[in-house]
C-alpha positions in Angstrom: 18.5 -12.5 25.0 15.0 -13.2 23.6 12.9 -10.4 22.5 9.6 -9.7 24.2 6.3 -10.4 22.6 5.6 -6.7 22.2 9.0 -6.3 20.5 8.2 -9.1 18.1 4.8 -7.6 17.2 6.6 -4.2 16.5 9.1 -6.0 14.5 6.5 -7.9 12.4 4.6 -4.7 11.9 7.8 -3.0 10.6 8.4 -5.9 8.2 4.9 -5.9 6.8 5.1 -2.2 6.2 8.3 -2.7 4.1 8.3 -3.4 0.3 9.5 -6.6 -1.1 12.7 -5.0 -2.4 13.4 -3.1 0.8 12.8 -6.3 2.8 15.1 -8.3 0.6 17.8 -5.8 0.9 17.4 -5.9 4.7 17.6 -9.6 4.8 20.7 -9.7 2.6 22.3 -7.2 4.9 21.3 -9.2 8.0 22.6 -12.4 6.5 26.0 -10.8 6.2 26.0 -9.4 9.7 24.7 -12.7 11.2 25.4 -12.4 14.8 23.3 -13.1 18.0 20.4 -15.6 18.4 17.8 -12.8 18.7 19.2 -11.4 15.4 18.7 -14.9 13.8 15.0 -14.9 15.1 14.5 -11.5 13.6 15.9 -12.7 10.3 13.7 -15.8 10.3 10.7 -13.7 10.9 11.7 -11.3 8.0 12.1 -14.3 5.8 8.8 -15.6 6.6 7.2 -12.3 6.0 8.9 -12.0 2.6 7.4 -15.4 1.7 3.9 -14.1 2.6 4.6 -11.0 0.5 5.7 -13.2 -2.5 2.5 -15.4 -2.1 0.3 -12.2 -2.0 2.0 -10.9 -5.0 1.6 -14.2 -6.9 -2.2 -14.4 -5.9 -2.6 -10.9 -7.4 -0.9 -11.7 -10.5 -3.0 -14.9 -10.8 -6.2 -12.9 -10.3 -5.2 -10.3 -12.9 -4.3 -13.0 -15.4 -7.6 -14.7 -14.8 -9.5 -11.4 -15.3 -7.7 -10.6 -18.4 -8.3 -14.2 -19.8 -11.9 -14.0 -19.0 -12.3 -10.7 -20.8 -10.8 -11.7 -24.0 -12.5 -10.5 -27.1 -14.1 -13.9 -28.0 -15.3 -14.2 -24.3 -16.9 -10.7 -24.7 -18.5 -11.7 -27.9 -19.9 -15.0 -26.5 -21.3 -13.1 -23.5 -22.9 -10.5 -25.6 -24.4 -13.1 -27.9 -25.7 -14.9 -24.8 -27.3 -11.6 -23.5 -29.0 -11.0 -26.8 -30.4 -14.5 -26.9 -31.6 -14.1 -23.3 -33.3 -10.8 -24.1 -34.8 -12.3 -27.3 -36.2 -15.3 -25.2 -37.6 -12.9 -22.6 -39.1 -10.7 -25.2 -40.9 -13.7 -26.7 -42.2 -14.7 -23.4 
């Protein structure tokens, strides 16, 4: 028995609302209970959603890392020095 498209949308929404840890626990539980084909389809959808969540998490980590790197002390000093020089040049003109 195949789930209806509306049921799949509800299922996807439910998975998106779950946290990573909760989704992992559910996937592990469903892997052990592996039964009918519709459950396999639900499991596949859950695994894909987990991959999306991991990708989003990694993108956030990369963005934070880039932000922290760009705001290093030396970077701030260089930026301040450039700003002072620009103001000095503007003042001279």
